[in-house]
DRENTOR-821835 format. One record per residue (C-alpha): residue in three letters; x, y, z. Coordinates in pm, 1 decimal, always signed. Example, Ala and Ser with C-alpha at 12.3 -4.5 7.8 and 13.67 -1.06 7.14 Angstrom:
# DRENTOR-821835
<r ALA <+1230.0 -450.0 +780.0>>,
<r SER <+1367.0 -106.0 +714.0>>,
//
This chain:
# DRENTOR-821835
<r LEU <-8.2 -25.7 -24.2>>,
<r ALA <+281.5 +249.6 +105.5>>,
<r TRP <+434.6 +222.9 -250.1>>,
<r ALA <+131.6 +232.8 -445.8>>,
<r THR <+41.6 +547.8 -258.7>>,
<r ARG <+382.5 +689.7 -285.3>>,
<r TYR <+392.2 +606.7 -661.7>>,
<r LEU <+43.9 +781.8 -702.1>>,
<r PHE <+154.7 +1070.2 -530.5>>,
<r ASN <+491.5 +1122.3 -751.9>>,
<r ILE <+262.1 +1102.1 -1080.4>>,
<r MET <+20.8 +1354.3 -901.2>>,
<r GLN <+294.2 +1591.4 -867.2>>,
<r MET <+310.5 +1662.8 -1290.2>>,
<r ARG <-46.1 +1831.8 -1237.9>>,
<r PHE <-207.4 +1816.9 -913.7>>,
<r ASP <-422.6 +2069.0 -968.3>>,
<r ARG <-653.1 +1864.1 -1219.2>>,
<r MET <-526.2 +1537.3 -1142.0>>,
<r TYR <-676.8 +1547.2 -790.1>>,
<r GLU <-1013.5 +1622.5 -948.8>>,
<r ASP <-992.3 +1297.1 -1123.8>>,
<r PHE <-850.9 +1117.7 -842.6>>,
<r SER <-1121.9 +1242.6 -589.4>>,
<r ALA <-1402.8 +1157.2 -802.1>>,
<r ALA <-1269.6 +794.1 -839.1>>,
<r ARG <-1176.9 +739.9 -487.0>>,
<r GLU <-1540.5 +900.2 -407.5>>,
<r ALA <-1681.0 +600.4 -608.7>>,
<r PHE <-1458.0 +321.5 -473.6>>,
<r GLU <-1518.9 +408.5 -115.9>>,
<r ALA <-1924.7 +428.7 -181.8>>,
<r ASP <-1854.8 +93.5 -349.8>>,
<r THR <-1714.0 -59.5 -27.3>>,
<r ASP <-1938.6 +123.9 +177.3>>,
<r GLU <-2187.2 -69.2 -27.9>>,
<r ILE <-2037.6 -409.3 +46.6>>,
<r LEU <-1999.8 -386.7 +378.7>>,
<r GLN <-2356.4 -276.2 +419.8>>,
<r ASN <-2485.9 -585.5 +219.8>>,
<r GLN <-2270.8 -776.1 +470.2>>,
<r VAL <-2414.7 -591.0 +768.3>>,
<r LEU <-2779.9 -637.1 +680.9>>,
<r GLY <-2732.1 -966.9 +519.9>>,
<r GLY <-2729.6 -905.1 +137.9>>,
<r GLY <-2576.9 -1179.8 -66.2>>,
<r GLU <-2552.6 -1036.2 -407.9>>,
<r LYS <-2242.3 -1035.3 -570.1>>,
<r ARG <-2177.6 -670.5 -819.0>>,
<r SER <-2117.4 -730.0 -1184.4>>,
<r GLN <-1870.7 -386.3 -1220.4>>,
<r ASP <-1875.2 -109.0 -925.2>>,
<r GLU <-1882.3 +269.3 -1017.1>>,
<r ALA <-1556.7 +331.5 -985.0>>,
<r GLY <-1483.2 +124.2 -1289.8>>,
<r THR <-1269.3 -152.3 -1129.3>>,
<r GLU <-1305.5 -531.8 -1189.9>>,
<r PRO <-1608.5 -714.1 -1041.7>>,
<r SER <-1542.0 -774.4 -647.5>>,
<r SER <-1388.1 -1103.9 -562.6>>,
<r VAL <-1577.7 -1102.8 -263.9>>,
<r VAL <-1901.5 -1278.9 -250.0>>,
<r LEU <-2133.6 -1223.7 +21.0>>,
<r ASP <-2251.9 -1487.6 +182.3>>,
<r ALA <-2313.1 -1555.7 +536.5>>,
<r ALA <-2051.7 -1771.6 +553.5>>,
<r THR <-1782.7 -1469.6 +462.5>>,
<r SER <-1629.8 -1350.7 +730.8>>,
<r MET <-1599.2 -953.5 +797.1>>,
<r ASP <-1201.8 -1019.3 +813.0>>,
<r THR <-1201.8 -1192.6 +469.2>>,
<r ILE <-1402.3 -902.1 +311.7>>,
<r LEU <-1223.6 -634.7 +490.2>>,
<r SER <-827.9 -831.3 +356.9>>,
<r SER <-1006.5 -872.5 -3.5>>,
<r ARG <-1122.0 -507.6 -56.9>>,
<r ALA <-751.1 -409.2 +98.9>>,
<r ASP <-620.1 -608.6 -166.7>>,
<r GLU <-845.6 -461.7 -433.2>>,
<r ALA <-761.3 -75.7 -300.0>>,
<r VAL <-402.6 -145.0 -386.0>>,
<r LYS <-430.1 -287.6 -711.6>>,
<r TRP <-714.7 -10.7 -791.6>>,
<r LEU <-438.5 +241.3 -668.9>>,
<r TRP <-178.4 +120.0 -873.7>>,
<r SER <-435.7 +139.8 -1208.8>>,
<r GLN <-518.2 +537.5 -1121.0>>,
<r SER <-169.8 +585.2 -1149.2>>,
<r ASP <-160.2 +439.1 -1495.1>>,
<r VAL <-523.3 +608.8 -1583.9>>,
<r LEU <-393.6 +951.1 -1456.6>>,
<r PHE <-58.4 +970.2 -1628.5>>,
<r ALA <-204.7 +861.4 -1946.3>>,
<r LYS <-480.3 +1098.8 -1938.4>>,
<r TYR <-205.2 +1414.0 -1828.3>>,
<r ALA <+98.0 +1292.7 -2058.8>>,
<r ASN <+231.3 +1525.7 -2276.1>>,
<r ASN <+26.4 +1816.7 -2097.7>>,
<r GLY <-297.1 +1623.4 -2222.8>>,
<r GLY <-466.9 +1836.0 -1916.8>>,
<r GLY <-387.9 +2142.8 -2091.7>>,
<r PRO <-208.2 +2429.9 -2009.1>>,
<r ALA <-47.0 +2441.1 -1681.8>>,
<r GLY <-91.9 +2846.6 -1634.5>>,
<r TYR <+209.3 +2943.6 -1537.7>>,
//
């Protein structure tokens, strides 16, 4: 997790003013999906999502009565690390070669 966040931070220094907005929107969608997964577990939901709003792969966590909260949190943490690495690539591709427009300085 530490290396993924450090790498993302370094990539975002290219155009922090614009990249942060994109990253924040994607992060909020990822967090909302995590909240939904946890709420489904607490309320006893047993459905598996096909794809979340953040555009990540379908959750590998099947929410059923036998799944423990530790397993869900551990799986979601692994997905978060993969998601952070992918966001670095997404932002770099979008803003490479000044793809975000003039920096204004």
